C-alpha positions as CSV (number, residue, x, y, z in Angstrom):
1,M,119.4,172.6,99.3
2,D,118.2,173.8,102.6
3,A,120.3,176.7,103.8
4,S,118.2,177.6,106.8
5,P,119.9,178.3,110.1
6,D,120.7,175.5,112.5
7,S,117.6,174.2,114.3
8,G,119.5,173.5,117.6
9,T,120.2,169.9,116.7
10,G,124.0,170.4,116.7
11,T,124.3,169.5,113.0
12,P,124.7,172.1,110.3
13,P,122.0,172.1,107.6
14,A,122.8,170.4,104.3
15,G,124.7,172.6,101.9
16,V,125.9,175.1,104.5
17,F,129.6,175.5,104.7
18,G,132.0,177.6,106.7
19,S,134.0,177.8,109.9
20,S,132.5,176.0,112.8
21,F,135.6,176.0,115.0
22,L,136.9,179.3,116.3
23,M,140.0,179.9,118.4
24,A,141.2,183.1,120.0
25,V,144.7,183.2,121.5
26,E,145.6,186.0,123.9
27,L,149.3,186.7,124.4
28,T,149.9,187.6,128.0
29,P,153.0,188.2,130.0
30,D,152.3,184.7,131.6
31,G,152.1,183.1,128.2
32,P,149.3,182.4,125.7
33,R,145.7,181.8,126.8
34,A,143.6,180.0,124.2
35,H,139.8,180.0,124.1
36,T,137.7,178.0,121.6
37,L,134.2,177.9,120.4
38,L,132.7,175.1,118.4
39,T,129.5,176.4,116.7
40,Y,128.0,172.9,116.3
41,G,128.0,169.8,118.5
42,Q,131.0,167.5,118.9
43,S,129.1,164.5,117.7
44,S,126.7,163.7,114.9
45,N,125.2,160.9,117.0
46,P,122.0,162.1,118.7
47,A,122.5,159.5,121.5
48,S,125.9,161.1,122.4
49,P,126.1,163.4,125.4
50,H,128.2,165.6,123.2
51,Y,125.6,165.9,120.5
52,T,124.6,169.5,121.4
53,D,126.9,170.4,124.3
54,Q,129.0,172.8,122.2
55,T,125.9,174.3,120.6
56,R,124.5,175.2,124.0
57,L,127.8,176.9,124.9
58,F,127.8,178.8,121.6
59,S,124.3,180.0,122.1
60,R,125.3,181.4,125.5
61,K,128.5,182.9,124.0
62,Q,130.6,180.9,126.4
63,W,134.1,180.2,125.1
64,V,136.0,177.1,126.3
65,T,139.4,177.7,127.9
66,E,141.8,175.4,126.3
67,R,145.1,173.9,127.5
68,F,147.6,175.6,125.2
69,T,151.1,175.3,126.6
70,Q,153.0,172.1,127.2
71,A,152.9,172.8,131.0
72,E,149.1,173.2,130.9
73,I,148.7,170.0,128.8
74,T,151.0,167.8,130.9
75,G,149.6,169.4,134.1
76,D,146.1,168.0,133.5
77,P,145.4,165.3,136.1
78,A,143.1,163.5,133.6
79,L,145.8,163.4,130.8
80,T,146.3,160.0,129.2
81,V,148.9,159.4,126.5
82,T,148.5,156.8,123.8
83,T,151.6,156.0,121.6
84,L,150.9,154.5,118.2
85,H,153.5,152.4,116.5
86,S,153.5,151.6,112.8
C-alpha cells in the first residue's frame, strides 16, 4: 500500500488512517469558542469547490471558527432547518 504523504489532492493516500478532523474548544468567560481543522478536503469529488478547500486552510495553519453555542447557531442568518419525519 502507498503510505506516502498527501499530494495536495484533498484525499488521503490508500492505507493511511488517523484523525483528519481536529477541534479545539477554548472555555472563556463569554462561553466556549470552537475552532476546527479538517486535514483533507470536504469532498472526494474533484469537480466540487470543496475538494481541496480545507486542505489549503490546513497547509496555511488556518483554523475555522465554528458556531458552538445555541445562540451562535440560531443567530446565523444563513441557517436553514430541515425536520425529518419517520
